[in-house]
C-alpha positions as CSV (number, residue, x, y, z in Angstrom):
1,X,-86.0,129.1,-67.4
2,X,-89.7,129.3,-68.0
3,X,-89.0,128.3,-71.5
4,X,-87.0,125.6,-71.0
5,X,-89.0,124.0,-68.2
6,X,-91.8,123.9,-71.1
7,X,-89.8,122.5,-73.7
8,X,-88.9,119.5,-71.1
9,X,-92.5,119.0,-69.8
10,X,-93.2,119.1,-73.9
11,X,-90.8,116.4,-74.6
12,X,-91.2,114.0,-71.8
13,X,-95.4,114.4,-72.4
14,X,-94.5,113.8,-76.2
15,X,-92.6,110.6,-75.1
16,X,-95.2,109.4,-73.4
17,X,-98.0,109.9,-75.7
18,X,-96.2,108.0,-78.6
19,X,-95.6,105.1,-76.1
20,X,-99.4,105.5,-75.3
21,X,-99.8,105.1,-79.2
22,X,-97.8,102.5,-79.7
23,X,-99.4,100.6,-77.1
24,X,-102.4,101.1,-78.4
25,X,-101.8,99.5,-81.8
26,X,-100.6,96.3,-79.9
27,X,-103.8,96.7,-77.4
28,X,-106.1,96.8,-80.4
29,X,-104.0,94.0,-82.6
30,X,-103.9,91.8,-80.0
31,X,-100.0,91.7,-80.3
32,X,-97.7,90.9,-77.7
33,X,-98.0,92.9,-74.7
34,X,-98.8,92.5,-71.0
35,X,-102.8,93.5,-71.7
36,X,-104.6,93.4,-74.9
37,X,-108.6,94.0,-75.9
38,X,-108.9,90.3,-75.9
39,X,-106.7,89.2,-73.0
40,X,-107.4,85.7,-71.6
41,X,-109.6,87.1,-68.5
42,X,-112.6,85.8,-67.0
43,X,-114.9,88.6,-66.0
44,X,-118.6,88.7,-65.5
45,X,-120.7,90.1,-68.8
46,X,-122.7,92.7,-67.2
47,X,-119.8,94.0,-64.8
48,X,-117.5,93.8,-67.8
49,X,-119.9,96.2,-70.1
50,X,-120.1,98.6,-67.3
51,X,-117.0,99.1,-66.9
52,X,-115.9,99.2,-70.2
53,X,-118.6,101.8,-71.4
54,X,-117.7,103.9,-68.4
55,X,-114.0,103.8,-69.6
56,X,-114.7,104.6,-73.2
57,X,-117.1,107.3,-71.8
58,X,-114.4,109.0,-69.9
59,X,-112.1,108.8,-73.2
60,X,-114.4,110.6,-75.0
61,X,-115.6,113.2,-72.7
62,X,-112.0,114.0,-71.9
63,X,-111.0,114.3,-75.7
64,X,-114.1,116.1,-76.7
65,X,-114.9,118.4,-74.0
66,X,-111.0,119.5,-73.6
67,X,-110.8,120.3,-77.5
68,X,-113.5,122.7,-77.5
69,X,-112.6,126.3,-78.0
70,X,-114.6,127.4,-75.0
71,X,-113.1,125.0,-72.6
72,X,-110.1,126.3,-73.7
73,X,-110.5,130.0,-73.2
74,X,-111.4,128.9,-69.4
75,X,-108.7,126.6,-69.3
76,X,-106.0,128.9,-70.0
77,X,-106.8,131.2,-67.4
78,X,-105.0,128.8,-65.1
79,X,-102.8,127.0,-67.5
80,X,-100.1,128.6,-69.4
81,X,-100.9,129.0,-73.2
82,X,-97.9,127.4,-74.6
83,X,-98.6,124.2,-72.5
84,X,-101.8,123.9,-72.7
85,X,-101.7,121.4,-75.6
86,X,-99.1,119.7,-74.1
87,X,-101.5,119.2,-70.9
88,X,-103.9,118.2,-73.3
89,X,-102.0,115.5,-74.6
90,X,-101.1,114.2,-70.9
91,X,-104.3,113.8,-69.6
92,X,-105.6,112.2,-73.2
93,X,-102.5,109.6,-72.5
94,X,-103.1,108.8,-69.0
95,X,-106.9,108.3,-70.0
96,X,-105.7,105.8,-72.7
97,X,-103.4,104.2,-70.1
98,X,-106.5,104.2,-67.7
99,X,-108.3,102.5,-70.2
100,X,-105.7,100.0,-70.9
101,X,-105.3,99.0,-67.6
102,X,-108.7,98.6,-66.5
103,X,-110.2,97.4,-69.5
104,X,-112.2,93.7,-69.3
105,X,-112.1,91.6,-71.8
106,X,-115.6,90.1,-73.2
107,X,-114.1,86.9,-75.3
108,X,-117.8,85.9,-76.8
109,X,-116.9,85.6,-80.6
110,X,-119.1,87.7,-82.9
111,X,-117.1,86.7,-86.0
112,X,-114.0,84.6,-87.0
113,X,-112.0,84.6,-90.4
114,X,-109.8,81.8,-90.8
115,X,-109.2,81.9,-94.7
116,X,-105.3,83.0,-94.8
117,X,-106.1,85.3,-97.8
118,X,-109.0,86.8,-95.9
119,X,-107.0,87.3,-92.7
120,X,-103.9,88.8,-94.6
121,X,-106.3,91.4,-96.1
122,X,-108.0,92.4,-92.9
123,X,-104.4,92.8,-91.4
124,X,-103.4,94.8,-94.4
125,X,-106.4,97.2,-93.6
126,X,-105.5,97.0,-90.0
127,X,-101.9,98.5,-90.6
128,X,-103.0,100.9,-93.6
129,X,-105.5,102.1,-91.1
130,X,-102.4,102.8,-88.6
131,X,-100.4,104.4,-91.3
132,X,-103.0,106.6,-92.2
133,X,-103.3,108.0,-88.9
134,X,-99.7,108.7,-88.6
135,X,-99.3,110.3,-92.0
136,X,-102.6,112.6,-91.4
137,X,-100.9,113.9,-88.3
138,X,-97.9,115.0,-90.1
139,X,-100.0,116.4,-92.8
140,X,-101.7,118.7,-90.5
141,X,-98.8,119.7,-88.3
142,X,-97.7,116.7,-86.0
143,X,-95.6,119.1,-83.7
144,X,-98.0,121.3,-83.0
145,X,-100.8,118.3,-82.5
146,X,-98.7,117.0,-79.8
147,X,-97.5,120.2,-78.3
148,X,-94.0,120.5,-79.3
149,X,-94.6,123.2,-81.4
150,X,-96.1,125.8,-78.9
151,X,-93.4,125.0,-75.9
152,X,-90.8,125.6,-78.6
153,X,-92.3,128.9,-79.8
154,X,-92.5,129.7,-76.2
155,X,-88.7,128.9,-75.8
156,X,-87.7,131.0,-78.5
157,X,-90.2,134.1,-77.4
158,X,-92.5,133.7,-80.6
159,X,-96.1,133.6,-81.2
160,X,-97.1,130.8,-83.5
161,X,-99.0,132.1,-86.8
162,X,-103.1,132.2,-86.7
163,X,-104.5,129.2,-88.1
164,X,-104.6,128.5,-92.0
165,X,-106.7,126.8,-94.0
166,X,-105.1,124.2,-95.7
167,X,-106.1,121.1,-97.9
168,X,-102.6,119.1,-98.2
169,X,-102.4,115.5,-100.0
170,X,-105.4,113.3,-98.6
171,X,-107.5,116.5,-97.3
172,X,-108.2,117.1,-100.8
173,X,-110.3,113.8,-101.2
174,X,-111.5,113.5,-97.6
175,X,-112.2,115.7,-94.7
176,X,-110.9,113.6,-92.0
177,X,-108.3,111.1,-93.1
178,X,-107.2,110.6,-89.2
179,X,-110.5,109.4,-88.4
180,X,-110.9,107.2,-91.1
181,X,-107.3,105.6,-90.3
182,X,-108.6,105.1,-86.6
183,X,-111.9,103.0,-88.2
184,X,-110.1,101.0,-90.2
185,X,-107.9,100.1,-87.6
186,X,-110.5,99.6,-85.0
187,X,-112.8,97.3,-87.2
188,X,-110.2,95.1,-89.0
189,X,-109.9,92.2,-86.8
190,X,-110.1,88.6,-88.2
191,X,-111.6,87.5,-84.9
192,X,-113.8,90.0,-83.5
193,X,-114.9,89.3,-80.0
194,X,-118.1,90.9,-78.2
195,X,-115.6,93.2,-76.2
196,X,-113.6,94.1,-79.2
197,X,-117.0,95.2,-80.9
198,X,-118.1,97.1,-77.8
199,X,-114.8,99.2,-78.5
200,X,-115.0,99.7,-82.2
201,X,-118.7,100.7,-81.9
202,X,-118.0,103.1,-78.8
203,X,-115.0,104.7,-80.5
204,X,-116.6,105.1,-83.9
205,X,-119.6,106.5,-82.0
206,X,-117.1,108.9,-80.4
207,X,-115.8,109.7,-83.5
208,X,-118.7,110.8,-85.4
209,X,-119.9,113.1,-82.6
210,X,-116.3,114.5,-82.5
211,X,-116.5,115.1,-86.3
212,X,-119.6,117.4,-85.9
213,X,-118.2,119.4,-83.0
214,X,-115.0,119.8,-84.8
215,X,-116.5,120.9,-87.8
216,X,-118.9,123.3,-86.0
217,X,-116.0,124.8,-84.6
218,X,-114.1,124.9,-88.0
219,X,-117.1,126.7,-89.6
220,X,-117.1,129.2,-86.7
221,X,-113.6,129.7,-87.1
222,X,-113.3,129.7,-91.1
223,X,-116.7,130.4,-92.5
224,X,-117.9,129.9,-95.9
225,X,-114.3,128.7,-96.9
226,X,-115.1,125.4,-94.6
227,X,-118.5,125.4,-95.7
228,X,-117.7,125.0,-99.4
229,X,-114.9,122.5,-98.6
230,X,-117.5,120.2,-96.8
231,X,-119.6,120.8,-99.6
232,X,-117.0,119.5,-102.0
233,X,-115.1,116.7,-100.2
234,X,-116.8,113.6,-98.4
235,X,-116.4,113.1,-94.7
236,X,-114.9,109.9,-94.5
237,X,-115.0,108.1,-97.8
238,X,-113.1,109.5,-100.9
239,X,-115.8,109.6,-103.5
240,X,-115.6,109.8,-107.4
241,X,-115.7,113.7,-108.1
242,X,-115.5,114.9,-104.9
243,X,-112.5,116.5,-104.5
244,X,-111.2,120.4,-103.1
245,X,-110.6,123.2,-105.3
246,X,-107.2,123.9,-105.6
247,X,-107.5,127.3,-103.9
248,X,-109.4,126.2,-100.8
249,X,-106.7,125.7,-97.9
250,X,-106.8,123.1,-94.9
251,X,-106.8,124.2,-91.1
252,X,-105.0,123.3,-88.6
253,X,-107.8,121.3,-86.8
254,X,-108.5,122.5,-83.6
255,X,-109.6,119.2,-82.1
256,X,-107.6,115.8,-81.6
Protein backbone atom coordinates (compact mmCIF):
# COMPACT_ATOMS: atom_id res chain seq x y z
CA UNK A 1 0.00 0.00 0.00
CA UNK A 2 2.86 2.37 0.77
CA UNK A 3 4.29 1.72 -2.68
CA UNK A 4 0.95 2.38 -4.37
CA UNK A 5 0.47 5.57 -2.35
CA UNK A 6 3.96 6.72 -3.37
CA UNK A 7 3.21 6.14 -7.05
CA UNK A 8 -0.11 8.01 -6.82
CA UNK A 9 1.64 10.87 -5.02
CA UNK A 10 4.37 10.94 -7.66
CA UNK A 11 1.87 10.89 -10.53
CA UNK A 12 -0.24 13.74 -9.10
CA UNK A 13 2.84 15.85 -8.44
CA UNK A 14 4.19 15.17 -11.93
CA UNK A 15 0.92 16.33 -13.49
CA UNK A 16 1.05 19.47 -11.33
CA UNK A 17 4.64 20.09 -12.43
CA UNK A 18 3.78 19.53 -16.09
CA UNK A 19 0.90 21.99 -15.91
CA UNK A 20 3.12 24.48 -14.11
CA UNK A 21 5.91 24.32 -16.70
CA UNK A 22 3.40 24.72 -19.52
CA UNK A 23 2.00 27.78 -17.73
CA UNK A 24 5.56 29.06 -17.29
CA UNK A 25 6.03 29.02 -21.07
CA UNK A 26 2.87 31.07 -21.51
CA UNK A 27 3.75 33.37 -18.58
CA UNK A 28 7.19 34.28 -19.93
CA UNK A 29 6.04 34.41 -23.56
CA UNK A 30 2.95 36.57 -22.87
CA UNK A 31 0.70 33.91 -24.37
CA UNK A 32 -3.06 33.89 -23.70
CA UNK A 33 -3.36 32.77 -20.06
CA UNK A 34 -4.96 34.64 -17.14
CA UNK A 35 -1.67 36.14 -15.82
CA UNK A 36 1.53 36.79 -17.77
CA UNK A 37 4.79 38.56 -17.06
CA UNK A 38 3.52 41.73 -18.77
CA UNK A 39 -0.12 41.66 -17.67
CA UNK A 40 -1.79 45.05 -18.00
CA UNK A 41 -1.84 45.86 -14.30
CA UNK A 42 -0.91 49.10 -12.57
CA UNK A 43 1.64 48.87 -9.75
CA UNK A 44 3.84 51.40 -8.05
CA UNK A 45 7.42 50.93 -9.21
CA UNK A 46 9.25 50.43 -5.90
CA UNK A 47 6.71 48.02 -4.30
CA UNK A 48 6.59 46.05 -7.57
CA UNK A 49 10.38 45.68 -7.66
CA UNK A 50 10.50 44.66 -3.98
CA UNK A 51 7.77 42.02 -4.39
CA UNK A 52 9.22 40.63 -7.63
CA UNK A 53 12.74 40.40 -6.20
CA UNK A 54 11.35 38.65 -3.12
CA UNK A 55 9.50 36.11 -5.31
CA UNK A 56 12.63 35.43 -7.35
CA UNK A 57 14.66 35.02 -4.15
CA UNK A 58 12.17 32.50 -2.74
CA UNK A 59 12.33 30.57 -6.02
CA UNK A 60 16.14 30.56 -6.05
CA UNK A 61 16.54 29.62 -2.38
CA UNK A 62 14.02 26.77 -2.53
CA UNK A 63 15.57 25.32 -5.69
CA UNK A 64 19.19 25.63 -4.62
CA UNK A 65 19.00 24.73 -0.93
CA UNK A 66 16.74 21.69 -1.33
CA UNK A 67 18.94 20.34 -4.15
CA UNK A 68 22.10 20.23 -2.04
CA UNK A 69 23.29 16.81 -0.79
CA UNK A 70 23.64 18.04 2.80
CA UNK A 71 20.03 19.23 2.87
CA UNK A 72 18.87 15.94 1.32
CA UNK A 73 20.66 13.97 4.02
CA UNK A 74 18.85 16.00 6.70
CA UNK A 75 15.53 16.12 4.82
CA UNK A 76 15.32 12.34 4.33
CA UNK A 77 15.30 11.88 8.09
CA UNK A 78 11.67 13.09 7.90
CA UNK A 79 10.67 12.41 4.27
CA UNK A 80 11.01 8.86 2.87
CA UNK A 81 13.84 8.52 0.37
CA UNK A 82 11.48 7.27 -2.34
CA UNK A 83 9.40 10.47 -2.33
CA UNK A 84 12.17 12.98 -1.55
CA UNK A 85 12.50 14.05 -5.19
CA UNK A 86 8.73 14.12 -5.65
CA UNK A 87 8.37 16.39 -2.62
CA UNK A 88 11.08 18.67 -4.00
CA UNK A 89 9.20 18.87 -7.32
CA UNK A 90 5.94 19.60 -5.47
CA UNK A 91 7.44 22.48 -3.50
CA UNK A 92 9.20 23.84 -6.59
CA UNK A 93 5.92 23.81 -8.51
CA UNK A 94 4.09 25.57 -5.67
CA UNK A 95 6.78 28.26 -5.50
CA UNK A 96 6.37 28.84 -9.24
CA UNK A 97 2.59 29.06 -8.85
CA UNK A 98 3.14 31.66 -6.11
CA UNK A 99 5.44 33.62 -8.42
CA UNK A 100 2.89 33.59 -11.26
CA UNK A 101 0.09 34.63 -8.91
CA UNK A 102 1.86 37.44 -7.09
CA UNK A 103 4.12 38.78 -9.87
CA UNK A 104 3.84 42.55 -10.31
CA UNK A 105 4.25 43.61 -13.95
CA UNK A 106 6.47 46.63 -14.64
CA UNK A 107 5.55 47.74 -18.13
CA UNK A 108 8.24 50.36 -18.68
CA UNK A 109 9.68 49.49 -22.14
CA UNK A 110 13.36 48.55 -22.43
CA UNK A 111 13.39 47.58 -26.10
CA UNK A 112 10.83 46.80 -28.76
CA UNK A 113 11.57 44.96 -32.01
CA UNK A 114 9.06 45.61 -34.79
CA UNK A 115 10.76 44.19 -37.89
CA UNK A 116 8.76 41.02 -38.76
CA UNK A 117 11.86 39.00 -39.67
CA UNK A 118 13.61 39.95 -36.44
CA UNK A 119 10.48 39.19 -34.41
CA UNK A 120 10.25 35.77 -36.04
CA UNK A 121 13.93 35.08 -35.31
CA UNK A 122 13.44 36.00 -31.64
CA UNK A 123 10.39 33.75 -31.39
CA UNK A 124 12.38 30.89 -32.92
CA UNK A 125 15.03 31.38 -30.21
CA UNK A 126 12.28 31.41 -27.54
CA UNK A 127 10.74 28.12 -28.66
CA UNK A 128 14.12 26.53 -29.34
CA UNK A 129 15.08 27.35 -25.78
CA UNK A 130 12.06 25.56 -24.35
CA UNK A 131 12.64 22.63 -26.69
CA UNK A 132 16.21 22.43 -25.40
CA UNK A 133 14.93 22.38 -21.82
CA UNK A 134 12.63 19.41 -22.44
CA UNK A 135 15.19 17.53 -24.55
CA UNK A 136 17.85 17.96 -21.85
CA UNK A 137 15.62 16.41 -19.19
CA UNK A 138 15.19 13.29 -21.33
CA UNK A 139 18.92 13.14 -22.11
CA UNK A 140 19.52 12.97 -18.35
CA UNK A 141 16.63 10.88 -17.02
CA UNK A 142 13.33 12.73 -17.22
CA UNK A 143 11.38 10.43 -14.92
CA UNK A 144 14.03 10.29 -12.21
CA UNK A 145 14.57 14.04 -12.46
CA UNK A 146 10.91 14.58 -11.56
CA UNK A 147 10.52 11.78 -9.04
CA UNK A 148 8.59 9.14 -10.98
CA UNK A 149 11.52 6.74 -11.31
CA UNK A 150 12.01 6.70 -7.54
CA UNK A 151 8.39 5.97 -6.62
CA UNK A 152 8.12 3.29 -9.33
CA UNK A 153 11.25 1.60 -7.96
CA UNK A 154 9.73 1.77 -4.46
CA UNK A 155 6.56 0.07 -5.71
CA UNK A 156 8.59 -2.84 -7.11
CA UNK A 157 10.97 -3.04 -4.15
CA UNK A 158 13.98 -2.04 -6.24
CA UNK A 159 16.86 0.27 -5.47
CA UNK A 160 17.91 2.74 -8.15
CA UNK A 161 21.47 2.25 -9.41
CA UNK A 162 24.19 4.62 -8.29
CA UNK A 163 24.62 7.79 -10.39
CA UNK A 164 26.57 7.12 -13.57
CA UNK A 165 28.75 9.61 -15.41
CA UNK A 166 27.42 10.04 -18.97
CA UNK A 167 27.70 12.61 -21.77
CA UNK A 168 24.71 11.95 -24.04
CA UNK A 169 24.34 13.98 -27.25
CA UNK A 170 24.30 17.71 -26.31
CA UNK A 171 26.33 17.07 -23.17
CA UNK A 172 29.35 16.28 -25.32
CA UNK A 173 29.38 19.93 -26.45
CA UNK A 174 28.05 21.89 -23.48
CA UNK A 175 27.89 21.03 -19.79
CA UNK A 176 24.50 22.59 -19.09
CA UNK A 177 22.20 22.58 -22.14
CA UNK A 178 19.15 22.62 -19.86
CA UNK A 179 20.21 25.94 -18.33
CA UNK A 180 21.14 27.27 -21.76
CA UNK A 181 17.59 26.53 -22.88
CA UNK A 182 16.14 28.48 -19.96
CA UNK A 183 18.38 31.47 -20.70
CA UNK A 184 17.33 31.48 -24.35
CA UNK A 185 13.65 31.33 -23.39
CA UNK A 186 13.89 34.03 -20.72
CA UNK A 187 15.84 36.57 -22.80
CA UNK A 188 14.20 36.05 -26.21
CA UNK A 189 11.53 38.77 -26.13
CA UNK A 190 10.66 41.02 -29.06
CA UNK A 191 9.29 43.53 -26.56
CA UNK A 192 11.30 43.65 -23.33
CA UNK A 193 9.74 45.46 -20.39
CA UNK A 194 11.46 46.43 -17.17
CA UNK A 195 9.57 43.67 -15.35
CA UNK A 196 10.61 41.04 -17.88
CA UNK A 197 14.19 42.31 -17.71
CA UNK A 198 14.12 41.99 -13.91
CA UNK A 199 12.89 38.41 -14.28
CA UNK A 200 15.56 37.58 -16.87
CA UNK A 201 18.38 39.12 -14.83
CA UNK A 202 17.20 37.45 -11.61
CA UNK A 203 16.86 33.99 -13.13
CA UNK A 204 20.20 34.35 -14.92
CA UNK A 205 21.88 35.15 -11.61
CA UNK A 206 20.21 32.14 -10.02
CA UNK A 207 21.28 29.87 -12.89
CA UNK A 208 24.93 30.96 -12.64
CA UNK A 209 24.96 30.43 -8.87
CA UNK A 210 23.13 27.11 -9.33
CA UNK A 211 25.74 25.94 -11.84
CA UNK A 212 28.55 26.77 -9.41
CA UNK A 213 26.84 24.87 -6.58
CA UNK A 214 25.91 21.94 -8.81
CA UNK A 215 29.39 21.55 -10.26
CA UNK A 216 30.88 21.64 -6.78
CA UNK A 217 28.59 18.72 -5.88
CA UNK A 218 29.49 16.87 -9.09
CA UNK A 219 33.22 17.25 -8.44
CA UNK A 220 32.67 15.85 -4.96
CA UNK A 221 30.69 12.95 -6.42
CA UNK A 222 32.84 12.10 -9.47
CA UNK A 223 36.20 13.70 -8.67
CA UNK A 224 38.77 13.90 -11.47
CA UNK A 225 36.29 12.45 -13.96
CA UNK A 226 34.15 15.57 -13.73
CA UNK A 227 37.16 17.89 -13.51
CA UNK A 228 38.39 16.56 -16.87
CA UNK A 229 34.93 16.96 -18.34
CA UNK A 230 34.80 20.55 -17.12
CA UNK A 231 38.14 21.27 -18.79
CA UNK A 232 37.04 19.72 -22.10
CA UNK A 233 33.52 21.13 -22.48
CA UNK A 234 32.26 24.72 -22.19
CA UNK A 235 29.68 25.60 -19.56
CA UNK A 236 26.84 27.13 -21.60
CA UNK A 237 27.99 28.08 -25.11
CA UNK A 238 29.23 25.32 -27.45
CA UNK A 239 32.69 26.30 -28.70
CA UNK A 240 34.76 24.89 -31.59
CA UNK A 241 37.26 22.31 -30.42
CA UNK A 242 35.57 21.86 -27.04
CA UNK A 243 34.15 18.35 -26.87
CA UNK A 244 34.01 15.58 -24.30
CA UNK A 245 36.18 12.56 -24.94
CA UNK A 246 34.15 9.41 -25.75
CA UNK A 247 35.27 7.66 -22.57
CA UNK A 248 33.75 10.28 -20.27
CA UNK A 249 30.22 9.75 -19.05
CA UNK A 250 27.67 12.30 -17.86
CA UNK A 251 26.09 11.98 -14.39
CA UNK A 252 22.51 12.14 -13.46
CA UNK A 253 22.52 15.65 -12.08
CA UNK A 254 21.85 16.00 -8.36
CA UNK A 255 20.40 19.47 -8.82
CA UNK A 256 17.28 20.82 -10.51
